[in-house]
mmCIF entry with sequence, helices, sheets and N, C-alpha, C, O atoms, coordinates in Angstrom:
data_MODEL
# 
_entry.id   MODEL 
# 
_entity.id                         1 
_entity.type                       polymer 
_entity.pdbx_number_of_molecules   1 
# 
_entity_poly.entity_id                      1 
_entity_poly.type                           'polypeptide(L)' 
_entity_poly.nstd_linkage                   no 
_entity_poly.nstd_monomer                   no 
_entity_poly.pdbx_seq_one_letter_code       MWQPIVGAESLEATKADCSLENRMTAYGYWITAIDKETGDIVDPV 
_entity_poly.pdbx_seq_one_letter_code_can   MWQPIVGAESLEATKADCSLENRMTAYGYWITAIDKETGDIVDPV 
_entity_poly.pdbx_strand_id                 A 
# 
loop_
_entity_poly_seq.entity_id 
_entity_poly_seq.num 
_entity_poly_seq.mon_id 
_entity_poly_seq.hetero 
1 1  MET n 
1 2  TRP n 
1 3  GLN n 
1 4  PRO n 
1 5  ILE n 
1 6  VAL n 
1 7  GLY n 
1 8  ALA n 
1 9  GLU n 
1 10 SER n 
1 11 LEU n 
1 12 GLU n 
1 13 ALA n 
1 14 THR n 
1 15 LYS n 
1 16 ALA n 
1 17 ASP n 
1 18 CYS n 
1 19 SER n 
1 20 LEU n 
1 21 GLU n 
1 22 ASN n 
1 23 ARG n 
1 24 MET n 
1 25 THR n 
1 26 ALA n 
1 27 TYR n 
1 28 GLY n 
1 29 TYR n 
1 30 TRP n 
1 31 ILE n 
1 32 THR n 
1 33 ALA n 
1 34 ILE n 
1 35 ASP n 
1 36 LYS n 
1 37 GLU n 
1 38 THR n 
1 39 GLY n 
1 40 ASP n 
1 41 ILE n 
1 42 VAL n 
1 43 ASP n 
1 44 PRO n 
1 45 VAL n 
# 
_struct_asym.id          A 
_struct_asym.entity_id   1 
# 
loop_
_struct_conf.conf_type_id 
_struct_conf.id 
_struct_conf.pdbx_PDB_helix_id 
_struct_conf.beg_label_comp_id 
_struct_conf.beg_label_asym_id 
_struct_conf.beg_label_seq_id 
_struct_conf.pdbx_beg_PDB_ins_code 
_struct_conf.end_label_comp_id 
_struct_conf.end_label_asym_id 
_struct_conf.end_label_seq_id 
_struct_conf.pdbx_end_PDB_ins_code 
_struct_conf.beg_auth_comp_id 
_struct_conf.beg_auth_asym_id 
_struct_conf.beg_auth_seq_id 
_struct_conf.end_auth_comp_id 
_struct_conf.end_auth_asym_id 
_struct_conf.end_auth_seq_id 
_struct_conf.pdbx_PDB_helix_class 
_struct_conf.details 
_struct_conf.pdbx_PDB_helix_length 
HELX_P HELX_P1 AA1 GLU A 9  ? LEU A 11 ? GLU A 9  LEU A 11 5 ? 3 
HELX_P HELX_P2 AA2 LEU A 20 ? THR A 25 ? LEU A 20 THR A 25 1 ? 6 
# 
_struct_conf_type.id          HELX_P 
_struct_conf_type.criteria    ? 
_struct_conf_type.reference   ? 
# 
loop_
_struct_sheet.id 
_struct_sheet.type 
_struct_sheet.number_strands 
_struct_sheet.details 
AA1 ? 2 ? 
AA2 ? 2 ? 
# 
loop_
_struct_sheet_order.sheet_id 
_struct_sheet_order.range_id_1 
_struct_sheet_order.range_id_2 
_struct_sheet_order.offset 
_struct_sheet_order.sense 
AA1 1 2 ? anti-parallel 
AA2 1 2 ? anti-parallel 
# 
loop_
_struct_sheet_range.sheet_id 
_struct_sheet_range.id 
_struct_sheet_range.beg_label_comp_id 
_struct_sheet_range.beg_label_asym_id 
_struct_sheet_range.beg_label_seq_id 
_struct_sheet_range.pdbx_beg_PDB_ins_code 
_struct_sheet_range.end_label_comp_id 
_struct_sheet_range.end_label_asym_id 
_struct_sheet_range.end_label_seq_id 
_struct_sheet_range.pdbx_end_PDB_ins_code 
_struct_sheet_range.beg_auth_comp_id 
_struct_sheet_range.beg_auth_asym_id 
_struct_sheet_range.beg_auth_seq_id 
_struct_sheet_range.end_auth_comp_id 
_struct_sheet_range.end_auth_asym_id 
_struct_sheet_range.end_auth_seq_id 
AA1 1 TRP A 2  ? PRO A 4  ? TRP A 2  PRO A 4  
AA1 2 GLY A 28 ? TRP A 30 ? GLY A 28 TRP A 30 
AA2 1 ALA A 33 ? ILE A 34 ? ALA A 33 ILE A 34 
AA2 2 ILE A 41 ? VAL A 42 ? ILE A 41 VAL A 42 
# 
loop_
_atom_site.group_PDB 
_atom_site.id 
_atom_site.type_symbol 
_atom_site.label_atom_id 
_atom_site.label_alt_id 
_atom_site.label_comp_id 
_atom_site.label_asym_id 
_atom_site.label_entity_id 
_atom_site.label_seq_id 
_atom_site.pdbx_PDB_ins_code 
_atom_site.Cartn_x 
_atom_site.Cartn_y 
_atom_site.Cartn_z 
_atom_site.occupancy 
_atom_site.B_iso_or_equiv 
_atom_site.pdbx_formal_charge 
_atom_site.auth_seq_id 
_atom_site.auth_comp_id 
_atom_site.auth_asym_id 
_atom_site.auth_atom_id 
_atom_site.pdbx_PDB_model_num 
ATOM 1   N N  . MET A 1 1  ? 21.987 -183.509 -24.209 1.00 0.00 ? 1  MET A N  1 
ATOM 2   C CA . MET A 1 1  ? 20.686 -184.054 -24.484 1.00 0.00 ? 1  MET A CA 1 
ATOM 3   C C  . MET A 1 1  ? 19.804 -183.879 -23.247 1.00 0.00 ? 1  MET A C  1 
ATOM 4   O O  . MET A 1 1  ? 20.223 -184.169 -22.126 1.00 0.00 ? 1  MET A O  1 
ATOM 5   N N  . TRP A 1 2  ? 18.606 -183.413 -23.463 1.00 0.00 ? 2  TRP A N  1 
ATOM 6   C CA . TRP A 1 2  ? 17.647 -183.227 -22.380 1.00 0.00 ? 2  TRP A CA 1 
ATOM 7   C C  . TRP A 1 2  ? 16.875 -184.520 -22.169 1.00 0.00 ? 2  TRP A C  1 
ATOM 8   O O  . TRP A 1 2  ? 16.360 -185.088 -23.133 1.00 0.00 ? 2  TRP A O  1 
ATOM 9   N N  . GLN A 1 3  ? 16.782 -184.992 -20.945 1.00 0.00 ? 3  GLN A N  1 
ATOM 10  C CA . GLN A 1 3  ? 16.038 -186.207 -20.602 1.00 0.00 ? 3  GLN A CA 1 
ATOM 11  C C  . GLN A 1 3  ? 14.921 -185.828 -19.642 1.00 0.00 ? 3  GLN A C  1 
ATOM 12  O O  . GLN A 1 3  ? 15.173 -185.598 -18.459 1.00 0.00 ? 3  GLN A O  1 
ATOM 13  N N  . PRO A 1 4  ? 13.669 -185.760 -20.145 1.00 0.00 ? 4  PRO A N  1 
ATOM 14  C CA . PRO A 1 4  ? 12.568 -185.428 -19.249 1.00 0.00 ? 4  PRO A CA 1 
ATOM 15  C C  . PRO A 1 4  ? 12.264 -186.583 -18.300 1.00 0.00 ? 4  PRO A C  1 
ATOM 16  O O  . PRO A 1 4  ? 12.572 -187.738 -18.596 1.00 0.00 ? 4  PRO A O  1 
ATOM 17  N N  . ILE A 1 5  ? 11.659 -186.264 -17.162 1.00 0.00 ? 5  ILE A N  1 
ATOM 18  C CA . ILE A 1 5  ? 11.251 -187.319 -16.236 1.00 0.00 ? 5  ILE A CA 1 
ATOM 19  C C  . ILE A 1 5  ? 10.101 -188.107 -16.859 1.00 0.00 ? 5  ILE A C  1 
ATOM 20  O O  . ILE A 1 5  ? 9.430  -187.625 -17.772 1.00 0.00 ? 5  ILE A O  1 
ATOM 21  N N  . VAL A 1 6  ? 9.884  -189.302 -16.365 1.00 0.00 ? 6  VAL A N  1 
ATOM 22  C CA . VAL A 1 6  ? 8.810  -190.154 -16.870 1.00 0.00 ? 6  VAL A CA 1 
ATOM 23  C C  . VAL A 1 6  ? 7.480  -189.415 -16.756 1.00 0.00 ? 6  VAL A C  1 
ATOM 24  O O  . VAL A 1 6  ? 7.137  -188.891 -15.696 1.00 0.00 ? 6  VAL A O  1 
ATOM 25  N N  . GLY A 1 7  ? 6.750  -189.382 -17.842 1.00 0.00 ? 7  GLY A N  1 
ATOM 26  C CA . GLY A 1 7  ? 5.462  -188.708 -17.876 1.00 0.00 ? 7  GLY A CA 1 
ATOM 27  C C  . GLY A 1 7  ? 5.521  -187.311 -18.470 1.00 0.00 ? 7  GLY A C  1 
ATOM 28  O O  . GLY A 1 7  ? 4.480  -186.761 -18.830 1.00 0.00 ? 7  GLY A O  1 
ATOM 29  N N  . ALA A 1 8  ? 6.707  -186.717 -18.585 1.00 0.00 ? 8  ALA A N  1 
ATOM 30  C CA . ALA A 1 8  ? 6.826  -185.364 -19.119 1.00 0.00 ? 8  ALA A CA 1 
ATOM 31  C C  . ALA A 1 8  ? 7.219  -185.350 -20.593 1.00 0.00 ? 8  ALA A C  1 
ATOM 32  O O  . ALA A 1 8  ? 7.342  -184.275 -21.181 1.00 0.00 ? 8  ALA A O  1 
ATOM 33  N N  . GLU A 1 9  ? 7.418  -186.515 -21.201 1.00 0.00 ? 9  GLU A N  1 
ATOM 34  C CA . GLU A 1 9  ? 7.830  -186.572 -22.604 1.00 0.00 ? 9  GLU A CA 1 
ATOM 35  C C  . GLU A 1 9  ? 6.828  -185.879 -23.522 1.00 0.00 ? 9  GLU A C  1 
ATOM 36  O O  . GLU A 1 9  ? 7.222  -185.221 -24.485 1.00 0.00 ? 9  GLU A O  1 
ATOM 37  N N  . SER A 1 10 ? 5.547  -186.022 -23.233 1.00 0.00 ? 10 SER A N  1 
ATOM 38  C CA . SER A 1 10 ? 4.504  -185.467 -24.093 1.00 0.00 ? 10 SER A CA 1 
ATOM 39  C C  . SER A 1 10 ? 4.476  -183.937 -24.080 1.00 0.00 ? 10 SER A C  1 
ATOM 40  O O  . SER A 1 10 ? 3.833  -183.331 -24.937 1.00 0.00 ? 10 SER A O  1 
ATOM 41  N N  . LEU A 1 11 ? 5.149  -183.314 -23.140 1.00 0.00 ? 11 LEU A N  1 
ATOM 42  C CA . LEU A 1 11 ? 5.172  -181.844 -23.064 1.00 0.00 ? 11 LEU A CA 1 
ATOM 43  C C  . LEU A 1 11 ? 6.069  -181.235 -24.136 1.00 0.00 ? 11 LEU A C  1 
ATOM 44  O O  . LEU A 1 11 ? 5.940  -180.052 -24.451 1.00 0.00 ? 11 LEU A O  1 
ATOM 45  N N  . GLU A 1 12 ? 6.977  -182.030 -24.699 1.00 0.00 ? 12 GLU A N  1 
ATOM 46  C CA . GLU A 1 12 ? 7.870  -181.600 -25.781 1.00 0.00 ? 12 GLU A CA 1 
ATOM 47  C C  . GLU A 1 12 ? 8.557  -180.268 -25.460 1.00 0.00 ? 12 GLU A C  1 
ATOM 48  O O  . GLU A 1 12 ? 8.536  -179.344 -26.274 1.00 0.00 ? 12 GLU A O  1 
ATOM 49  N N  . ALA A 1 13 ? 9.149  -180.176 -24.302 1.00 0.00 ? 13 ALA A N  1 
ATOM 50  C CA . ALA A 1 13 ? 9.718  -178.925 -23.798 1.00 0.00 ? 13 ALA A CA 1 
ATOM 51  C C  . ALA A 1 13 ? 10.926 -178.434 -24.587 1.00 0.00 ? 13 ALA A C  1 
ATOM 52  O O  . ALA A 1 13 ? 11.309 -177.274 -24.438 1.00 0.00 ? 13 ALA A O  1 
ATOM 53  N N  . THR A 1 14 ? 11.536 -179.266 -25.413 1.00 0.00 ? 14 THR A N  1 
ATOM 54  C CA . THR A 1 14 ? 12.702 -178.808 -26.175 1.00 0.00 ? 14 THR A CA 1 
ATOM 55  C C  . THR A 1 14 ? 12.330 -178.257 -27.546 1.00 0.00 ? 14 THR A C  1 
ATOM 56  O O  . THR A 1 14 ? 13.202 -177.748 -28.250 1.00 0.00 ? 14 THR A O  1 
ATOM 57  N N  . LYS A 1 15 ? 11.075 -178.341 -27.944 1.00 0.00 ? 15 LYS A N  1 
ATOM 58  C CA . LYS A 1 15 ? 10.659 -177.820 -29.244 1.00 0.00 ? 15 LYS A CA 1 
ATOM 59  C C  . LYS A 1 15 ? 10.549 -176.299 -29.179 1.00 0.00 ? 15 LYS A C  1 
ATOM 60  O O  . LYS A 1 15 ? 10.162 -175.729 -28.159 1.00 0.00 ? 15 LYS A O  1 
ATOM 61  N N  . ALA A 1 16 ? 10.897 -175.661 -30.286 1.00 0.00 ? 16 ALA A N  1 
ATOM 62  C CA . ALA A 1 16 ? 10.921 -174.193 -30.340 1.00 0.00 ? 16 ALA A CA 1 
ATOM 63  C C  . ALA A 1 16 ? 9.558  -173.569 -30.050 1.00 0.00 ? 16 ALA A C  1 
ATOM 64  O O  . ALA A 1 16 ? 9.495  -172.491 -29.459 1.00 0.00 ? 16 ALA A O  1 
ATOM 65  N N  . ASP A 1 17 ? 8.477  -174.216 -30.448 1.00 0.00 ? 17 ASP A N  1 
ATOM 66  C CA . ASP A 1 17 ? 7.149  -173.636 -30.263 1.00 0.00 ? 17 ASP A CA 1 
ATOM 67  C C  . ASP A 1 17 ? 6.452  -174.107 -28.984 1.00 0.00 ? 17 ASP A C  1 
ATOM 68  O O  . ASP A 1 17 ? 5.242  -173.933 -28.839 1.00 0.00 ? 17 ASP A O  1 
ATOM 69  N N  . CYS A 1 18 ? 7.201  -174.697 -28.065 1.00 0.00 ? 18 CYS A N  1 
ATOM 70  C CA . CYS A 1 18 ? 6.652  -175.173 -26.801 1.00 0.00 ? 18 CYS A CA 1 
ATOM 71  C C  . CYS A 1 18 ? 6.220  -173.981 -25.942 1.00 0.00 ? 18 CYS A C  1 
ATOM 72  O O  . CYS A 1 18 ? 6.891  -172.950 -25.904 1.00 0.00 ? 18 CYS A O  1 
ATOM 73  N N  . SER A 1 19 ? 5.093  -174.142 -25.259 1.00 0.00 ? 19 SER A N  1 
ATOM 74  C CA . SER A 1 19 ? 4.597  -173.056 -24.403 1.00 0.00 ? 19 SER A CA 1 
ATOM 75  C C  . SER A 1 19 ? 5.452  -172.919 -23.146 1.00 0.00 ? 19 SER A C  1 
ATOM 76  O O  . SER A 1 19 ? 6.094  -173.873 -22.705 1.00 0.00 ? 19 SER A O  1 
ATOM 77  N N  . LEU A 1 20 ? 5.447  -171.732 -22.588 1.00 0.00 ? 20 LEU A N  1 
ATOM 78  C CA . LEU A 1 20 ? 6.176  -171.486 -21.342 1.00 0.00 ? 20 LEU A CA 1 
ATOM 79  C C  . LEU A 1 20 ? 5.641  -172.378 -20.226 1.00 0.00 ? 20 LEU A C  1 
ATOM 80  O O  . LEU A 1 20 ? 6.409  -172.872 -19.400 1.00 0.00 ? 20 LEU A O  1 
ATOM 81  N N  . GLU A 1 21 ? 4.333  -172.582 -20.202 1.00 0.00 ? 21 GLU A N  1 
ATOM 82  C CA . GLU A 1 21 ? 3.730  -173.446 -19.178 1.00 0.00 ? 21 GLU A CA 1 
ATOM 83  C C  . GLU A 1 21 ? 4.309  -174.867 -19.261 1.00 0.00 ? 21 GLU A C  1 
ATOM 84  O O  . GLU A 1 21 ? 4.650  -175.456 -18.235 1.00 0.00 ? 21 GLU A O  1 
ATOM 85  N N  . ASN A 1 22 ? 4.421  -175.412 -20.470 1.00 0.00 ? 22 ASN A N  1 
ATOM 86  C CA . ASN A 1 22 ? 4.993  -176.754 -20.626 1.00 0.00 ? 22 ASN A CA 1 
ATOM 87  C C  . ASN A 1 22 ? 6.471  -176.772 -20.236 1.00 0.00 ? 22 ASN A C  1 
ATOM 88  O O  . ASN A 1 22 ? 6.934  -177.727 -19.614 1.00 0.00 ? 22 ASN A O  1 
ATOM 89  N N  . ARG A 1 23 ? 7.204  -175.733 -20.594 1.00 0.00 ? 23 ARG A N  1 
ATOM 90  C CA . ARG A 1 23 ? 8.626  -175.671 -20.229 1.00 0.00 ? 23 ARG A CA 1 
ATOM 91  C C  . ARG A 1 23 ? 8.813  -175.634 -18.712 1.00 0.00 ? 23 ARG A C  1 
ATOM 92  O O  . ARG A 1 23 ? 9.750  -176.235 -18.186 1.00 0.00 ? 23 ARG A O  1 
ATOM 93  N N  . MET A 1 24 ? 7.937  -174.942 -18.021 1.00 0.00 ? 24 MET A N  1 
ATOM 94  C CA . MET A 1 24 ? 8.045  -174.838 -16.564 1.00 0.00 ? 24 MET A CA 1 
ATOM 95  C C  . MET A 1 24 ? 7.613  -176.134 -15.868 1.00 0.00 ? 24 MET A C  1 
ATOM 96  O O  . MET A 1 24 ? 8.026  -176.403 -14.740 1.00 0.00 ? 24 MET A O  1 
ATOM 97  N N  . THR A 1 25 ? 6.783  -176.933 -16.541 1.00 0.00 ? 25 THR A N  1 
ATOM 98  C CA . THR A 1 25 ? 6.267  -178.171 -15.971 1.00 0.00 ? 25 THR A CA 1 
ATOM 99  C C  . THR A 1 25 ? 7.197  -179.357 -16.229 1.00 0.00 ? 25 THR A C  1 
ATOM 100 O O  . THR A 1 25 ? 7.235  -180.296 -15.434 1.00 0.00 ? 25 THR A O  1 
ATOM 101 N N  . ALA A 1 26 ? 7.936  -179.320 -17.320 1.00 0.00 ? 26 ALA A N  1 
ATOM 102 C CA . ALA A 1 26 ? 8.730  -180.469 -17.781 1.00 0.00 ? 26 ALA A CA 1 
ATOM 103 C C  . ALA A 1 26 ? 10.047 -180.580 -17.021 1.00 0.00 ? 26 ALA A C  1 
ATOM 104 O O  . ALA A 1 26 ? 11.079 -180.085 -17.474 1.00 0.00 ? 26 ALA A O  1 
ATOM 105 N N  . TYR A 1 27 ? 10.005 -181.227 -15.875 1.00 0.00 ? 27 TYR A N  1 
ATOM 106 C CA . TYR A 1 27 ? 11.228 -181.482 -15.128 1.00 0.00 ? 27 TYR A CA 1 
ATOM 107 C C  . TYR A 1 27 ? 12.040 -182.561 -15.810 1.00 0.00 ? 27 TYR A C  1 
ATOM 108 O O  . TYR A 1 27 ? 11.491 -183.427 -16.492 1.00 0.00 ? 27 TYR A O  1 
ATOM 109 N N  . GLY A 1 28 ? 13.336 -182.509 -15.627 1.00 0.00 ? 28 GLY A N  1 
ATOM 110 C CA . GLY A 1 28 ? 14.214 -183.509 -16.206 1.00 0.00 ? 28 GLY A CA 1 
ATOM 111 C C  . GLY A 1 28 ? 15.656 -183.155 -15.896 1.00 0.00 ? 28 GLY A C  1 
ATOM 112 O O  . GLY A 1 28 ? 15.941 -182.448 -14.930 1.00 0.00 ? 28 GLY A O  1 
ATOM 113 N N  . TYR A 1 29 ? 16.548 -183.645 -16.711 1.00 0.00 ? 29 TYR A N  1 
ATOM 114 C CA . TYR A 1 29 ? 17.964 -183.378 -16.497 1.00 0.00 ? 29 TYR A CA 1 
ATOM 115 C C  . TYR A 1 29 ? 18.721 -183.441 -17.812 1.00 0.00 ? 29 TYR A C  1 
ATOM 116 O O  . TYR A 1 29 ? 18.261 -184.041 -18.783 1.00 0.00 ? 29 TYR A O  1 
ATOM 117 N N  . TRP A 1 30 ? 19.886 -182.814 -17.828 1.00 0.00 ? 30 TRP A N  1 
ATOM 118 C CA . TRP A 1 30 ? 20.750 -182.808 -19.000 1.00 0.00 ? 30 TRP A CA 1 
ATOM 119 C C  . TRP A 1 30 ? 21.747 -183.947 -18.900 1.00 0.00 ? 30 TRP A C  1 
ATOM 120 O O  . TRP A 1 30 ? 22.297 -184.211 -17.831 1.00 0.00 ? 30 TRP A O  1 
ATOM 121 N N  . ILE A 1 31 ? 21.978 -184.623 -20.019 1.00 0.00 ? 31 ILE A N  1 
ATOM 122 C CA . ILE A 1 31 ? 22.967 -185.690 -20.086 1.00 0.00 ? 31 ILE A CA 1 
ATOM 123 C C  . ILE A 1 31 ? 24.052 -185.242 -21.058 1.00 0.00 ? 31 ILE A C  1 
ATOM 124 O O  . ILE A 1 31 ? 23.751 -184.857 -22.188 1.00 0.00 ? 31 ILE A O  1 
ATOM 125 N N  . THR A 1 32 ? 25.305 -185.290 -20.630 1.00 0.00 ? 32 THR A N  1 
ATOM 126 C CA . THR A 1 32 ? 26.410 -184.924 -21.506 1.00 0.00 ? 32 THR A CA 1 
ATOM 127 C C  . THR A 1 32 ? 27.660 -185.682 -21.081 1.00 0.00 ? 32 THR A C  1 
ATOM 128 O O  . THR A 1 32 ? 27.753 -186.181 -19.959 1.00 0.00 ? 32 THR A O  1 
ATOM 129 N N  . ALA A 1 33 ? 28.599 -185.755 -21.982 1.00 0.00 ? 33 ALA A N  1 
ATOM 130 C CA . ALA A 1 33 ? 29.875 -186.409 -21.674 1.00 0.00 ? 33 ALA A CA 1 
ATOM 131 C C  . ALA A 1 33 ? 30.853 -185.357 -21.149 1.00 0.00 ? 33 ALA A C  1 
ATOM 132 O O  . ALA A 1 33 ? 30.893 -184.233 -21.649 1.00 0.00 ? 33 ALA A O  1 
ATOM 133 N N  . ILE A 1 34 ? 31.634 -185.727 -20.145 1.00 0.00 ? 34 ILE A N  1 
ATOM 134 C CA . ILE A 1 34 ? 32.631 -184.847 -19.544 1.00 0.00 ? 34 ILE A CA 1 
ATOM 135 C C  . ILE A 1 34 ? 34.002 -185.490 -19.698 1.00 0.00 ? 34 ILE A C  1 
ATOM 136 O O  . ILE A 1 34 ? 34.182 -186.671 -19.403 1.00 0.00 ? 34 ILE A O  1 
ATOM 137 N N  . ASP A 1 35 ? 34.969 -184.699 -20.164 1.00 0.00 ? 35 ASP A N  1 
ATOM 138 C CA . ASP A 1 35 ? 36.344 -185.191 -20.270 1.00 0.00 ? 35 ASP A CA 1 
ATOM 139 C C  . ASP A 1 35 ? 36.897 -185.342 -18.857 1.00 0.00 ? 35 ASP A C  1 
ATOM 140 O O  . ASP A 1 35 ? 36.960 -184.370 -18.103 1.00 0.00 ? 35 ASP A O  1 
ATOM 141 N N  . LYS A 1 36 ? 37.299 -186.564 -18.499 1.00 0.00 ? 36 LYS A N  1 
ATOM 142 C CA . LYS A 1 36 ? 37.741 -186.805 -17.118 1.00 0.00 ? 36 LYS A CA 1 
ATOM 143 C C  . LYS A 1 36 ? 39.049 -186.118 -16.779 1.00 0.00 ? 36 LYS A C  1 
ATOM 144 O O  . LYS A 1 36 ? 39.335 -185.893 -15.603 1.00 0.00 ? 36 LYS A O  1 
ATOM 145 N N  . GLU A 1 37 ? 39.853 -185.779 -17.780 1.00 0.00 ? 37 GLU A N  1 
ATOM 146 C CA . GLU A 1 37 ? 41.136 -185.106 -17.537 1.00 0.00 ? 37 GLU A CA 1 
ATOM 147 C C  . GLU A 1 37 ? 40.970 -183.601 -17.327 1.00 0.00 ? 37 GLU A C  1 
ATOM 148 O O  . GLU A 1 37 ? 41.600 -183.017 -16.446 1.00 0.00 ? 37 GLU A O  1 
ATOM 149 N N  . THR A 1 38 ? 40.111 -182.975 -18.151 1.00 0.00 ? 38 THR A N  1 
ATOM 150 C CA . THR A 1 38 ? 39.992 -181.514 -18.118 1.00 0.00 ? 38 THR A CA 1 
ATOM 151 C C  . THR A 1 38 ? 38.712 -181.020 -17.460 1.00 0.00 ? 38 THR A C  1 
ATOM 152 O O  . THR A 1 38 ? 38.645 -179.875 -17.012 1.00 0.00 ? 38 THR A O  1 
ATOM 153 N N  . GLY A 1 39 ? 37.687 -181.883 -17.397 1.00 0.00 ? 39 GLY A N  1 
ATOM 154 C CA . GLY A 1 39 ? 36.404 -181.448 -16.873 1.00 0.00 ? 39 GLY A CA 1 
ATOM 155 C C  . GLY A 1 39 ? 35.562 -180.720 -17.904 1.00 0.00 ? 39 GLY A C  1 
ATOM 156 O O  . GLY A 1 39 ? 34.479 -180.232 -17.581 1.00 0.00 ? 39 GLY A O  1 
ATOM 157 N N  . ASP A 1 40 ? 36.044 -180.639 -19.148 1.00 0.00 ? 40 ASP A N  1 
ATOM 158 C CA . ASP A 1 40 ? 35.320 -179.964 -20.216 1.00 0.00 ? 40 ASP A CA 1 
ATOM 159 C C  . ASP A 1 40 ? 34.187 -180.829 -20.730 1.00 0.00 ? 40 ASP A C  1 
ATOM 160 O O  . ASP A 1 40 ? 34.258 -182.057 -20.674 1.00 0.00 ? 40 ASP A O  1 
ATOM 161 N N  . ILE A 1 41 ? 33.137 -180.184 -21.232 1.00 0.00 ? 41 ILE A N  1 
ATOM 162 C CA . ILE A 1 41 ? 32.039 -180.895 -21.877 1.00 0.00 ? 41 ILE A CA 1 
ATOM 163 C C  . ILE A 1 41 ? 32.537 -181.365 -23.241 1.00 0.00 ? 41 ILE A C  1 
ATOM 164 O O  . ILE A 1 41 ? 33.162 -180.601 -23.978 1.00 0.00 ? 41 ILE A O  1 
ATOM 165 N N  . VAL A 1 42 ? 32.256 -182.632 -23.573 1.00 0.00 ? 42 VAL A N  1 
ATOM 166 C CA . VAL A 1 42 ? 32.688 -183.219 -24.826 1.00 0.00 ? 42 VAL A CA 1 
ATOM 167 C C  . VAL A 1 42 ? 31.488 -183.232 -25.793 1.00 0.00 ? 42 VAL A C  1 
ATOM 168 O O  . VAL A 1 42 ? 30.415 -183.732 -25.454 1.00 0.00 ? 42 VAL A O  1 
ATOM 169 N N  . ASP A 1 43 ? 31.685 -182.682 -26.985 1.00 0.00 ? 43 ASP A N  1 
ATOM 170 C CA . ASP A 1 43 ? 30.647 -182.727 -28.000 1.00 0.00 ? 43 ASP A CA 1 
ATOM 171 C C  . ASP A 1 43 ? 30.478 -184.147 -28.499 1.00 0.00 ? 43 ASP A C  1 
ATOM 172 O O  . ASP A 1 43 ? 31.453 -184.891 -28.603 1.00 0.00 ? 43 ASP A O  1 
ATOM 173 N N  . PRO A 1 44 ? 29.235 -184.532 -28.813 1.00 0.00 ? 44 PRO A N  1 
ATOM 174 C CA . PRO A 1 44 ? 29.024 -185.876 -29.357 1.00 0.00 ? 44 PRO A CA 1 
ATOM 175 C C  . PRO A 1 44 ? 29.742 -186.039 -30.705 1.00 0.00 ? 44 PRO A C  1 
ATOM 176 O O  . PRO A 1 44 ? 29.835 -185.100 -31.496 1.00 0.00 ? 44 PRO A O  1 
ATOM 177 N N  . VAL A 1 45 ? 30.232 -187.228 -30.935 1.00 0.00 ? 45 VAL A N  1 
ATOM 178 C CA . VAL A 1 45 ? 30.917 -187.486 -32.223 1.00 0.00 ? 45 VAL A CA 1 
ATOM 179 C C  . VAL A 1 45 ? 30.005 -188.102 -33.230 1.00 0.00 ? 45 VAL A C  1 
ATOM 180 O O  . VAL A 1 45 ? 30.423 -188.378 -34.354 1.00 0.00 ? 45 VAL A O  1 
# 
């Protein structure tokens, strides 16, 4: 899941029709679950 920084939500950077300018402006981070035993990314259930 992409989590934009505060104030960048309105840029909608994850939408398919988002402009390149908005994608380059929308700073944020990815949130995901990691299996502590293997280090693999865990898909949401």
